[in-house]
DOTIRO-929429 format. One line per 10 residues: for each residue x, y, z of C-alpha. Coordinates in Angstrom, 3 decimals, always signed. Each point is the difference from the previous one (the first is absolute). Example, Ala and Ser with C-alpha at 12.3 -4.5 7.8 and 13.67 -1.06 7.14 Angstrom:
DOTIRO-929429
+12.300 -4.500 +7.800 ~ +1.370 +3.440 -0.660
end
This chain:
DOTIRO-929429
+14.373 +44.324 +58.518 ~ -2.431 -0.175 +2.383 ~ +1.320 -1.135 +3.390 ~ -3.613 -1.164 +1.925 ~ +0.335 -0.737 +3.879 ~ -3.171 -2.295 -0.418 ~ -0.853 -1.446 +3.482 ~ -0.106 -3.581 +1.282 ~ -3.252 -1.286 -0.179 ~ -1.707 -1.686 +3.081
+1.273 -3.635 +0.061 ~ +2.008 +1.154 -3.001 ~ -2.951 -0.953 -2.184 ~ -1.361 +2.545 -2.335 ~ -4.289 +0.339 -0.117 ~ -1.228 -0.632 -3.270 ~ -0.345 +4.022 -0.095 ~ +3.063 +0.878 +1.192 ~ +1.870 -2.451 -2.634 ~ -2.109 +2.286 -2.892
+1.129 +2.587 +1.572 ~ +3.657 -0.861 -0.291 ~ -0.589 -1.415 -3.361 ~ -1.327 +3.280 -1.678 ~ +2.849 +2.265 +1.982 ~ +2.820 -2.573 -1.859 ~ -2.216 +0.278 -3.312 ~ +0.382 +3.560 +0.133 ~ +3.659 +0.316 +0.880 ~ +0.623 -2.249 -2.940
-2.106 +2.430 -2.516 ~ +1.935 +2.872 +1.105 ~ +3.274 -1.724 -0.533 ~ +1.096 +0.080 +3.809 ~ +1.812 -2.735 +1.442 ~ -2.083 -1.503 +2.949 ~ +2.162 +0.146 +3.234 ~ -2.330 -2.519 +2.085 ~ +0.291 +0.889 +3.497 ~ -0.554 -3.806 +1.936
+0.528 +0.193 +3.479 ~ +1.278 +3.670 +0.706 ~ +0.206 +0.957 +3.898 ~ -0.142 -3.713 +0.620 ~ +2.167 -1.626 +3.189 ~ +2.315 -2.430 -1.410 ~ +0.587 -1.952 +3.761 ~ -3.403 -2.158 -0.798 ~ -0.595 -3.708 +0.814 ~ +0.132 -2.363 -2.633
-3.768 -0.354 -0.245 ~ +0.244 +3.468 -0.774 ~ +2.486 +0.356 -2.495 ~ -1.234 -3.155 -1.828 ~ -3.449 +2.026 -0.531 ~ +2.046 +3.322 -1.250 ~ +1.701 -2.294 -2.453 ~ -3.091 -1.619 -1.116 ~ -1.556 +3.270 -0.436 ~ +3.598 +1.292 -2.149
-0.714 -3.343 -1.983 ~ -3.355 +0.722 -0.935 ~ +0.491 +3.610 -1.058 ~ +2.835 -0.986 -1.890 ~ -2.429 -3.151 -2.047 ~ -3.011 +3.050 -0.561 ~ +2.698 +2.902 -1.341 ~ +3.102 -2.065 -1.392 ~ -0.971 +0.531 -3.830 ~ -0.659 +4.156 +0.906
+3.333 +1.575 -2.122 ~ +0.886 +2.389 +2.422 ~ +0.114 -1.212 +3.641 ~ +2.417 +0.052 +2.798 ~ -0.508 -1.782 +3.076 ~ +0.607 +2.291 +2.885 ~ -0.243 -2.449 +3.191 ~ +0.631 +2.886 +2.563 ~ +0.694 +3.590 +0.760 ~ +0.484 +1.757 +3.524
+1.335 -3.874 +1.187 ~ -0.759 -0.622 +3.694 ~ +1.671 -2.794 +1.761 ~ -1.143 -0.226 +3.989 ~ +1.523 -2.889 +1.434 ~ -2.363 -1.997 +2.202 ~ -0.080 -3.385 +1.667 ~ -2.124 -1.589 -2.085 ~ +0.478 -3.946 +0.356 ~ +1.056 -0.139 -3.938
+2.525 +3.098 +0.590 ~ +1.391 -1.559 +3.213 ~ +0.387 -3.163 -1.951 ~ +2.184 +1.396 -2.688 ~ +1.791 +2.061 +2.882 ~ +0.722 -2.729 +1.535 ~ +1.196 -1.848 -3.144 ~ +1.873 +2.839 -0.947 ~ +2.071 +0.194 +3.167 ~ +0.368 -4.146 -0.384
+1.962 +0.446 -2.980 ~ +2.228 +3.053 +1.367 ~ +1.103 -1.649 +3.379 ~ +0.139 -3.431 +0.805 ~ -0.983 +0.002 +3.465 ~ -1.173 +2.253 +3.125 ~ +3.238 +0.564 +1.263 ~ +0.974 +1.183 -3.508 ~ -2.682 +2.497 -0.513 ~ +0.400 +1.151 +3.855
+4.034 +0.523 -0.750 ~ -1.102 +1.616 -2.996 ~ -2.491 +2.241 +1.197 ~ +1.479 +0.537 +4.036 ~ -2.208 +2.254 +2.137 ~ -2.809 +0.326 -2.991 ~ -0.588 -4.002 +0.116 ~ -3.439 -0.957 +0.702 ~ -0.808 -2.418 +2.872 ~ -2.458 -2.318 -2.112
+2.386 -3.181 -2.106 ~ +0.207 -0.078 -3.628 ~ -2.790 -1.152 -1.724 ~ -2.186 +2.211 +2.444 ~ +1.234 +3.228 -0.473 ~ -2.697 +2.753 -0.195 ~ +0.089 +2.772 -2.755 ~ +0.852 +3.027 +0.940 ~ +1.449 +3.603 -1.276 ~ +3.317 +0.558 +1.001
+2.163 +3.176 -1.090 ~ +3.753 +0.379 +0.122 ~ +1.385 +1.605 +3.350 ~ +3.523 +0.156 -1.296 ~ +1.914 +0.414 -3.399 ~ -0.458 -3.735 -0.559 ~ -2.446 -1.650 +2.108 ~ -0.304 -4.150 -1.061 ~ -3.681 -0.369 +1.143 ~ -1.093 +3.023 -2.267
+1.885 -1.352 -2.927 ~ -1.873 -3.497 +0.583 ~ -3.506 +2.321 -0.031 ~ +0.899 +2.172 -2.666 ~ +1.292 -3.121 -2.085 ~ -3.685 -1.838 +0.878 ~ -1.924 +2.760 -1.005 ~ +1.860 -0.451 -3.614 ~ -0.838 -3.248 +0.437 ~ -3.793 +0.594 +0.351
+0.219 +2.780 -2.717 ~ +1.285 -2.649 -2.542 ~ -2.507 -2.686 +1.059 ~ -2.900 +2.375 -0.470 ~ +1.432 +1.221 -3.314 ~ +0.495 -3.626 -1.167 ~ -3.058 -1.206 +0.636 ~ -1.754 +2.589 -1.686 ~ +2.280 -0.256 -3.290 ~ -0.327 -3.748 +0.040
-3.570 +0.389 -0.144 ~ +0.106 +2.782 -3.049 ~ +2.379 -1.596 -1.997 ~ -1.916 -3.521 +0.291 ~ -2.225 +1.964 -2.224 ~ +1.649 +2.476 -1.876 ~ +3.505 -0.003 -0.587 ~ +0.542 +3.425 -1.990 ~ -1.407 +2.704 +1.260 ~ +2.571 +1.883 +3.110
-0.511 -0.243 +3.811 ~ +1.170 +2.649 +1.936 ~ -0.531 +1.678 +3.622 ~ +0.845 +3.585 +1.337 ~ +2.279 +0.102 +2.914 ~ +1.358 +2.910 +1.901 ~ +3.021 +2.165 -0.740 ~ +1.899 -1.404 +2.469 ~ -0.363 -3.366 +2.002 ~ -2.574 +0.219 +2.692
-1.122 -2.355 +2.491 ~ +1.096 -3.226 -1.938 ~ -1.513 +1.522 -3.514 ~ +3.466 -0.308 -1.859 ~ -0.185 +0.262 -3.737 ~ +3.859 -1.299 -0.515 ~ -0.899 -3.076 +2.252 ~ -3.344 -0.839 -1.359 ~ -0.803 +0.872 -3.664 ~ +1.313 -3.305 -1.227
-3.786 -1.671 -0.953 ~ -0.671 +3.143 -1.890 ~ +0.932 +1.702 -3.361 ~ +0.590 +2.992 +1.725 ~ -0.876 +2.492 +2.997 ~ -0.629 +3.667 +0.183 ~ +1.222 +2.045 +2.859 ~ -2.597 +3.136 +1.176 ~ +2.260 +2.842 +0.076 ~ -1.002 +3.044 +2.266
+1.983 +2.238 +2.423 ~ +0.508 +3.495 +1.188 ~ +0.804 +2.768 -2.351 ~ +4.080 +0.243 -1.064 ~ +0.429 -3.396 +1.825 ~ -2.350 -1.597 -2.568 ~ +1.984 +0.930 -3.205 ~ +3.730 -0.518 +2.308 ~ -1.011 -3.404 +0.564 ~ -1.214 -1.075 -3.217
+2.907 -1.467 -1.722 ~ +0.800 -1.908 +2.850 ~ -2.842 -1.403 +0.552 ~ -0.619 -1.190 -3.308 ~ +3.299 -1.670 +0.424 ~ -0.754 -1.748 +3.128 ~ -3.314 -1.414 -1.830 ~ +2.270 -0.752 -3.194 ~ -0.411 -3.903 -0.531 ~ +0.254 -0.040 -3.790
+3.944 -2.388 +0.552 ~ -2.397 -2.588 +1.460 ~ -2.779 +0.710 -2.625 ~ -2.395 +2.067 +1.371 ~ -0.959 +3.113 -1.219 ~ +0.063 +3.397 +2.301 ~ -3.026 +1.742 -0.286 ~ -1.804 +3.120 +1.875 ~ -3.467 -0.501 +1.072 ~ -1.994 +3.087 +1.931
+1.783 +3.132 +0.126 ~ -1.547 +3.730 +0.187 ~ -0.337 +3.144 +1.979 ~ -2.801 +2.098 +1.271 ~ -0.167 +3.954 -0.895 ~ -3.284 +0.654 +1.774 ~ +0.115 +2.450 +2.532 ~ -1.422 -2.356 +2.410 ~ +3.408 -1.384 +0.585 ~ +1.789 +3.246 +1.041
+1.582 -0.793 +3.835 ~ -2.165 +2.531 +1.613 ~ -3.097 -2.157 -1.515 ~ +2.256 -3.221 +1.194 ~ +1.952 -1.208 -2.931 ~ +2.614 -2.187 +1.205 ~ +2.579 -2.289 -1.689 ~ -0.700 -0.635 -3.522 ~ -3.520 +0.932 +0.501 ~ +0.948 +3.615 -0.468
-0.892 +2.674 -2.367 ~ +2.510 +0.745 -2.786 ~ +0.131 +2.718 -2.557 ~ -0.676 -0.899 -3.495 ~ +3.655 +0.039 -0.867 ~ +0.589 -2.134 +2.901 ~ -2.368 -2.481 -1.646 ~ +1.324 +0.514 -3.769 ~ +3.420 -0.624 +1.279 ~ -1.046 -2.934 +1.769
-1.625 -1.429 -3.183 ~ +3.273 +1.328 -1.840 ~ +2.397 -1.833 +2.073 ~ -2.033 -3.387 -0.069 ~ -0.497 -0.057 -3.075 ~ +3.668 +0.628 -0.883 ~ +1.173 -2.398 +2.632 ~ -2.310 -2.850 -1.543 ~ +1.474 +0.421 -3.758 ~ +3.533 +0.344 +1.230
-0.122 -2.613 +2.330 ~ -1.735 -2.952 -1.407 ~ -3.217 +0.467 +1.687 ~ -2.552 -2.242 -1.957 ~ -3.239 +1.688 +1.214 ~ -0.995 +3.013 +2.106 ~ -3.637 +0.910 +1.091 ~ -0.781 +3.205 +1.733 ~ -3.230 -0.138 +2.721 ~ -2.090 +0.680 -1.236
-1.483 +0.947 -2.989 ~ -3.084 +2.290 +0.982 ~ -0.760 +1.547 +3.158 ~ -3.039 -2.004 +2.140 ~ -3.407 +1.808 -0.865 ~ -1.465 -0.837 +3.622 ~ +2.549 +0.788 +2.222 ~ +3.139 +2.129 +0.369 ~ +2.594 -2.134 -1.522 ~ +2.226 +2.410 -2.025
+2.661 -2.221 -1.491 ~ -1.463 -0.199 -3.635 ~ +1.745 +1.296 -3.527 ~ -3.670 +1.072 -0.840 ~ -2.309 +1.818 +1.751 ~ -4.017 -1.374 +0.748 ~ -3.081 +1.404 -0.665 ~ +0.347 +0.360 -2.902 ~ +3.102 -1.730 -0.962 ~ +2.954 +2.089 -1.471
+3.816 -0.140 +0.159 ~ +2.459 +1.462 +2.493 ~ +3.084 +1.499 -1.023 ~ +1.788 -3.288 +1.310 ~ -2.224 -2.357 -2.306 ~ +1.376 +2.229 -3.234 ~ +3.486 -0.304 +1.388 ~ -0.654 -3.570 +0.612 ~ -1.035 -0.439 -3.502 ~ +3.048 +1.795 -1.709
+2.294 -2.534 +2.066 ~ -1.461 -3.093 -1.053 ~ -0.031 +1.066 -3.809 ~ +3.596 +1.115 +0.342 ~ +0.645 -3.854 +1.688 ~ -1.275 -1.043 -3.276 ~ +3.374 +1.572 -1.653 ~ +2.022 -2.725 +2.596 ~ +0.793 -3.738 -0.182 ~ +1.188 -1.149 +3.241
+2.292 -3.104 +0.208 ~ +1.390 -1.709 +3.167 ~ +3.521 -1.385 -0.415 ~ +1.839 -1.240 +3.172 ~ +2.539 +2.645 +1.515 ~ +3.265 -0.883 +1.081 ~ -0.273 +1.069 +3.352 ~ -2.711 -1.390 +2.526 ~ -0.798 +1.101 +3.520 ~ -0.714 -2.622 +2.351
-2.569 +0.019 +2.474 ~ +1.247 -1.335 +3.106 ~ -3.628 -1.395 +0.461 ~ +0.132 -2.236 +3.789 ~ +1.754 +3.305 +1.327 ~ -2.512 +2.266 -0.901 ~ -2.824 -1.905 +1.081 ~ +1.237 -0.276 +3.128 ~ +0.772 +3.322 +0.372 ~ -2.566 +2.744 +1.428
-1.916 +0.721 -3.906 ~ +0.445 +3.316 -0.437 ~ +3.488 +0.053 +1.204 ~ +1.078 -2.800 -2.545 ~ -2.263 +1.398 -3.010 ~ +2.125 +3.673 +0.959 ~ +3.476 -1.716 -0.209 ~ -0.472 -1.580 -3.039 ~ -1.791 +3.123 -1.650 ~ +2.659 +1.613 +0.873
+2.666 -2.556 -1.698 ~ -2.294 +0.322 -3.382 ~ -0.290 +3.610 +0.181 ~ +3.865 -0.190 +0.133 ~ +0.044 -2.469 -2.643 ~ -2.254 +2.557 -2.138 ~ +2.699 +2.905 +0.460 ~ +2.913 -2.143 -1.745 ~ -2.534 +0.150 -3.271 ~ +1.120 -4.061 -0.691
-2.916 -2.334 -1.207 ~ -1.030 -2.544 +2.728 ~ -2.001 -2.514 +0.684 ~ -1.113 -0.887 +3.561 ~ -1.089 -3.666 +1.095 ~ -0.577 -1.947 +3.199 ~ +2.433 -1.598 +2.132 ~ -1.883 -3.218 -1.189 ~ +1.051 +0.260 -3.286 ~ +4.189 -0.011 +0.585
+0.189 -3.444 -1.387 ~ -1.541 +1.340 -3.445 ~ +2.883 +2.594 +0.118 ~ +2.301 -2.729 -0.294 ~ -1.024 -0.936 -3.838 ~ +0.556 +3.640 -1.187 ~ +2.377 +1.594 +2.539 ~ -0.664 +3.832 -0.316 ~ +3.255 +2.196 +0.337 ~ -1.301 +1.686 +3.258
-2.426 -1.914 +2.827 ~ -0.472 +2.426 +2.888 ~ -1.386 -1.408 +3.201 ~ -0.346 +3.299 +2.455 ~ -0.857 -1.161 +3.637 ~ +0.987 -3.806 -0.644 ~ -0.971 -0.957 +3.204 ~ -1.620 -3.640 +0.785 ~ +1.344 -1.631 -2.972 ~ -0.222 -3.831 +0.067
+3.410 -1.728 -0.732 ~ -1.155 -1.355 -3.210 ~ -0.647 +3.836 -1.156 ~ +3.418 +1.045 +1.380 ~ +1.463 -2.758 -2.556 ~ -2.061 +1.210 -2.596 ~ +1.589 +3.285 +0.352 ~ +3.331 -1.440 +0.191 ~ -0.588 -1.997 -3.450 ~ -1.685 +3.596 -1.331
+3.756 +1.202 +0.469 ~ +2.008 -2.911 -0.821 ~ -2.237 -0.056 -3.829 ~ +0.725 +3.973 -0.539 ~ -2.182 +1.929 +1.791 ~ +1.179 +2.742 +2.160 ~ -1.970 -0.708 +3.136 ~ -0.828 +3.244 +2.879 ~ -1.524 -1.086 +2.961 ~ -0.405 +2.680 +3.123
-0.643 -1.044 +3.471 ~ +1.117 -3.014 +2.403 ~ -0.805 -3.269 -2.293 ~ +1.772 -2.157 +2.528 ~ -3.315 +0.448 +1.947 ~ -2.659 -2.865 -1.361 ~ -3.549 -0.249 -0.187 ~ -0.606 -1.189 +3.569 ~ +2.569 +2.653 +1.317 ~ +3.069 -2.363 +0.510
+3.540 +1.544 -1.073 ~ +1.945 -2.270 -2.315 ~ +3.062 +2.189 +0.078 ~ +1.523 -2.324 -2.927 ~ -2.181 +1.627 -2.293 ~ +1.762 +3.204 +0.234 ~ +3.663 -2.335 -0.783 ~ -1.696 -2.051 -2.986 ~ -1.529 +3.147 -1.899 ~ +1.272 +3.255 +0.701
+3.600 -1.239 +1.208 ~ -0.390 +1.558 +3.537 ~ +0.478 -1.044 +3.511 ~ -2.693 +0.642 +2.309 ~ +0.947 +1.597 +3.768 ~ -2.542 +1.952 +1.333 ~ -3.318 +1.951 -0.390 ~ +0.466 +3.603 -0.225 ~ -2.458 +2.981 +0.206 ~ -3.164 -0.775 -1.494
-2.075 +1.939 -2.682 ~ -3.568 +0.794 +1.235 ~ +0.454 -3.621 +1.853 ~ +1.503 -1.858 -2.678 ~ +2.847 -1.581 +0.947 ~ +3.161 +0.787 -1.837 ~ +3.044 -2.631 +0.236 ~ +3.927 +1.398 +0.741 ~ +2.359 -2.331 -2.300 ~ +3.265 -0.738 -0.905
+0.733 -0.368 -3.432 ~ +1.467 -3.393 -1.131 ~ +0.387 +0.275 -3.518 ~ -2.209 +2.802 -0.758 ~ +1.075 +3.527 -0.924 ~ -1.283 +2.965 +1.247 ~ -1.712 +2.534 -2.667 ~ +0.723 +3.588 +0.685 ~ -3.319 +1.613 -0.980 ~ -1.523 +3.506 +0.322
-2.365 -1.250 +2.955 ~ +3.217 -0.207 +2.213 ~ -1.772 -3.274 +1.491 ~ +1.523 -3.460 +0.037 ~ -0.759 -1.759 -2.977 ~ +1.717 -3.280 -1.371 ~ +0.779 -1.646 -3.141 ~ +1.043 -3.758 -0.263 ~ +0.804 -1.816 -3.457 ~ -1.868 -2.947 -0.490
+0.274 -2.185 -2.991 ~ -0.978 +1.920 -3.192 ~ -1.203 +2.623 +1.856 ~ +0.035 +2.306 +3.498 ~ -2.171 +0.546 +3.416 ~ -0.191 +3.367 +0.909 ~ -1.174 +0.166 +3.706 ~ -1.189 +2.815 +2.480 ~ -0.224 -1.134 +3.735 ~ -1.984 +2.936 +0.483
-3.641 +0.036 -1.669 ~ +0.058 +3.572 -1.190 ~ -2.858 +0.234 -2.009 ~ -1.886 +0.115 +3.343 ~ +0.909 +3.861 +0.338 ~ -1.536 +0.390 +3.221 ~ -1.978 +3.671 +0.738 ~ +0.559 +0.571 -4.046 ~ -2.620 +0.171 -2.515 ~ +1.140 -0.297 -3.826
-3.035 +0.462 -1.267 ~ -1.070 +3.546 +1.003 ~ +2.092 +1.625 +2.482 ~ +3.160 -1.115 -0.943 ~ -0.086 -1.719 -3.735 ~ +3.694 +1.862 -0.437 ~ +1.370 -2.992 +1.720 ~ -0.625 -2.398 -2.600 ~ +2.030 +1.856 -2.438 ~ +2.785 +0.303 +2.490
+3.080 -2.811 -0.470 ~ +0.551 +0.955 +4.019 ~ -3.220 -1.139 +0.680 ~ -0.878 -2.608 -2.783 ~ +2.449 -2.888 -0.242 ~ -1.941 -0.950 -3.097 ~ +1.604 +2.768 -2.190 ~ +3.598 -1.318 +1.068 ~ -1.097 -4.038 -0.484 ~ -1.619 +0.198 -3.708
+3.506 +0.899 -1.409 ~ +1.638 -2.255 +2.387 ~ -2.416 -2.944 -1.575 ~ +0.894 +1.298 -3.676 ~ -3.580 +1.409 -0.170 ~ -0.646 +3.332 -1.800 ~ -3.327 +1.863 -0.671 ~ -1.329 -0.243 -3.779 ~ -0.257 +3.319 +0.127 ~ +2.377 +3.126 +1.060
-1.969 +2.833 +1.840 ~ +1.263 +3.193 +1.096 ~ -1.944 +2.995 +1.520 ~ +0.638 +3.449 +0.953 ~ -1.121 -0.385 +3.495 ~ -2.668 -2.072 +2.138 ~ -0.761 -3.885 +0.369 ~ -0.763 -1.952 -3.457 ~ -0.931 -3.568 -0.997 ~ -0.171 -1.188 -3.687
-0.985 -3.510 -1.693 ~ +0.731 -1.523 -3.297 ~ -2.253 -2.636 -1.086 ~ -0.463 -1.552 -3.250 ~ -3.258 +0.730 -2.185 ~ +0.042 -2.109 -3.203 ~ +2.620 +1.239 -1.802 ~ -0.110 +3.179 +1.720 ~ +1.542 +1.145 +3.253 ~ -1.964 +1.732 +2.703
+2.019 +2.670 +2.333 ~ -1.700 +1.200 +2.850 ~ +0.951 +2.286 +2.842 ~ -1.268 +0.766 +3.500 ~ +0.348 +2.777 +2.072 ~ +0.192 -0.464 +3.987 ~ -3.649 +1.102 +0.499 ~ +0.336 +0.652 +3.675 ~ +2.660 +3.099 -0.959 ~ -1.631 +1.205 -3.038
+3.057 -0.121 -2.255 ~ +0.115 +2.186 -2.950 ~ +2.888 +1.003 -2.330 ~ +2.087 -2.193 -3.299 ~ +0.739 -3.356 +0.184 ~ +1.985 -1.673 -2.689 ~ -0.332 -3.369 -1.170 ~ +2.085 -2.127 -2.235 ~ -1.758 -3.128 -1.572 ~ -0.090 -2.339 -2.512
+1.812 +2.587 -2.388 ~ -1.969 +3.194 +0.922 ~ +1.147 +2.544 +2.372 ~ -3.198 +1.900 +1.725 ~ -0.246 +3.150 +1.659 ~ -3.566 +0.097 +2.091 ~ -0.419 +3.338 +1.878 ~ -3.061 -0.015 +2.586 ~ -2.042 +2.717 +0.964 ~ -2.395 -2.799 +2.191
+1.444 -2.769 +2.000 ~ -1.657 -2.650 -1.744 ~ +1.432 -3.152 -2.126 ~ +1.129 +0.259 -3.321 ~ +0.783 -2.116 -2.973 ~ +0.844 -0.588 -3.492 ~ -0.263 -2.954 -2.386 ~ +3.196 -0.034 -2.326 ~ -0.098 -1.988 -3.009 ~ +2.707 -2.125 -1.811
+1.262 +3.271 -1.663 ~ +0.180 +1.732 +3.335 ~ -2.650 +2.377 -0.627 ~ -2.927 +0.227 +2.320 ~ -3.525 -1.528 -0.897 ~ -1.777 +1.560 +3.190 ~ +0.860 +2.255 +2.775 ~ -1.541 +1.255 +3.443 ~ +1.316 +2.223 +2.436 ~ -0.163 +3.988 +0.824
+2.040 +2.417 -0.935 ~ +2.325 -0.938 -3.316 ~ +1.474 -3.124 -1.312 ~ +3.360 +0.575 -1.993 ~ +1.010 -3.124 -2.222 ~ +3.696 +0.475 -1.097 ~ +0.063 +3.672 +0.852 ~ -2.724 +1.149 -2.207 ~ -3.189 +1.071 +1.952 ~ -2.853 -3.129 -0.979
-3.148 +1.262 +2.411 ~ -0.717 +2.180 +2.606 ~ -3.164 +1.186 +1.434 ~ -1.078 +1.346 +3.736 ~ -1.736 -3.719 +0.527 ~ +0.438 -2.306 +1.080 ~ -0.687 -1.260 -3.688 ~ +0.226 -2.751 -2.132 ~ +0.445 -0.331 -3.699 ~ +0.172 -3.602 -1.798
+0.192 -0.775 -3.649 ~ -2.696 -2.128 -1.161 ~ +1.252 -0.941 -3.661 ~ +3.466 -1.899 +1.172 ~ +1.809 +3.264 -1.058 ~ +2.507 +1.659 +2.088 ~ -1.793 +3.071 +1.919 ~ +1.858 +2.469 -2.468 ~ -1.052 -1.784 -3.146 ~ -3.344 -1.154 +1.471
-3.394 +1.358 -1.982 ~ -2.583 -1.614 +2.321 ~ +0.843 +0.695 +3.814 ~ -2.193 +0.112 +3.234 ~ +0.711 +2.576 +2.539 ~ -1.399 +1.025 +3.537 ~ +1.054 +2.263 +2.699 ~ -1.294 +0.117 +3.835 ~ +0.791 +3.766 -0.088 ~ -1.338 +2.654 -1.770
+2.111 +1.488 -2.692 ~ +1.924 -1.261 -3.132 ~ +2.189 -2.562 -1.205 ~ +2.479 +0.189 -2.305 ~ +2.004 -2.865 -2.139 ~ +2.454 +0.081 -2.989 ~ -1.458 -1.217 -2.578 ~ +1.286 -0.196 -4.334 ~ -4.252 -0.789 -0.642 ~ -1.952 +2.640 -1.666
-3.400 +0.757 -0.365 ~ -1.041 -1.341 +3.317 ~ -3.373 +0.577 +1.647 ~ -1.252 -1.030 +3.932 ~ -2.735 -1.141 +1.130 ~ -1.469 -0.641 +3.516 ~ -2.004 -3.301 +0.726 ~ -1.743 -1.977 +2.386 ~ -1.349 -3.562 +0.282 ~ -3.713 -0.161 +0.206
-1.582 -3.675 +0.541 ~ +3.117 -1.865 -1.059 ~ +0.150 +2.380 -3.206 ~ +2.390 +2.683 -0.691 ~ -1.609 +3.514 -0.496 ~ +1.663 +3.026 -1.395 ~ -1.044 +3.018 +1.840 ~ +1.217 +3.123 -1.584 ~ +3.623 +0.974 -2.222 ~ +2.821 +1.313 +2.515
+2.159 +2.771 -0.283 ~ +3.272 -1.235 -1.753 ~ +2.686 +2.371 -1.485 ~ +3.450 -0.446 -1.842 ~ +2.608 +1.815 +2.275 ~ +4.091 -0.350 +0.453 ~ +0.167 -2.933 -2.495 ~ -2.823 -1.707 +1.742 ~ -3.696 -0.381 +1.311 ~ -1.781 +1.481 +2.732
-3.233 -0.942 +1.504 ~ -1.769 +1.849 +2.418 ~ -1.678 -2.540 +2.520 ~ -2.590 -0.230 +2.417 ~ +1.070 -1.900 +2.985 ~ -0.536 -3.917 -0.268 ~ -1.949 +0.424 -3.111 ~ +1.130 -2.340 -3.109 ~ +1.346 +1.299 -3.053 ~ +0.850 -2.141 -3.592
+1.925 +1.952 -2.405 ~ -0.439 -0.988 -3.713 ~ +0.600 +1.141 -3.640 ~ -1.748 +2.950 -0.628 ~ -3.491 -1.122 -1.396 ~ -0.001 -3.231 +1.959 ~ -2.320 -0.844 +2.821 ~ +0.620 -2.003 +3.142 ~ -1.322 -3.918 -0.423 ~ +0.293 -2.515 +2.754
+2.518 -1.675 -2.441 ~ +2.127 +3.158 +0.510 ~ +0.803 -1.072 +3.577 ~ +0.573 -3.758 -0.927 ~ -1.521 -0.998 +2.832 ~ +0.614 -3.552 +0.780
end
């Protein structure tokens, strides 16, 4: 894929010279088999006048009209979104129309906004930035929701313009990895086919937060793929702390870079990510911009590029397929939009991280999708921090329980979107009578109640937890929004809290709801996660260590009729693709892998071995192998008379570099591997070809 940020021409009209340059560039990408990702309005502010938006839409329509017959084309509306509220006449008109739909008159608006109410009357209220000043701020919520409307307006106009010419090629944009300044993927992706998230963070925190970040942005249940746009790290010593390196602009070691690439690709394959893009292909030849996977002057591969290539070839063996989960986490969007942005994000990320610790598959949906859940009620629906709900959504939660779901809520859902308390909600849904407000948790109100027909659930946290049978299902309610976990960092400083039933209510909730993980995980020590996902007729088992604590040791997994023992020497994910007969078709890891008590693979690693002839590893006579470290990779094999070749790709063609050392040892084969080089193993006398790797 060739992502070109392009530029928006003056008055959104290309000169003849510019147009010919673009023609040539797009033609060359097609010649080399690349999808061209056209950055149409990258870095543009979406808060524009009607006239400016009309010009931008016309520009997108003209671009689509000219290039719609290009085979490999992706419309990339924006990356590095900007949304700066400004009191333009058109924006003020839209703002006042938005408020007019929400509030019947000035008195209603002033009552809702309280001391933050403006002096101007409805219809004349100026557009102004406003951030939350408490755990939930109604004016801040209104401003945040209006920003989402501006995003949908901008995206919708451009999508409509493109679709008027081209109904085929995908439309996407890149968001930040968490909602920022109104740029909120979950609430504004609807007009596009999918959206990326850029992903950058500090060392350890980037790998520690990766799984929860993917889940936060996973919109597959709503019909939109989840994918990762820009990611990468710097290894150049210009970015040491002593030279001013900071945040994610910080020098990493080669091993840290390799581990991030390993994590990123393994999470993508295990969690249904449809696309990942490294930022970027090569270092800038004109200035210091060392993000590339290739050096420049002359252009040559970095170790990260070879590792990325190896993982890309591995991904050809994986056939991801999405199936809706029996468990759904419902985002309390009204509340989070009215809360301080980072506070709301961190609390709900805690909830997602705690659900990941159960190893139970789950989807994430928006609050607005509760009505859709009623069509096919999940076995378990969780809504952490269920504040500021509408009456309709409280009723939908009740109907979900009556239809057979276990509905879990935390927090005071008797408080509605305008901050008013409706105590009867607690009685109608949770079977409890409101008495008073207890000690707040990080400023969030916690109600004190008396059970009516709810029963108190004994639980390892020793916090109040109530259960009430309702229709065919039940409601489980925690008055305290324990997911806040004030002062605790689940990702780097205290990931062990997610594995502790005394801290993580979800570990007790899932069995209560009759939900179990599709695999069994047992570890000698440390913190581990595991996923089991469908891959055609096969099953992909992926194990994730806690990246922040550097887990090593043995993990025992029972899944899909197979028993796996993974011994790790490096704290990175490991995956095994299990065929219908319970035998491995590919595996990655570090240390060793036993299947059914028998050693199958071992090496210093991290390493990868994959069958290329659809046979189990032990029977395969055509394989690929690689290791990120210098050393040997051994696998058990019944095959005889094999040979190994080091290969690479040059100008898109497979090139054989040299024979590689391969010896028969202990009922298997041992390959002496150079770091990140790619090896193809074949019957003696055969040489690798592109067909050997069965590239799609």
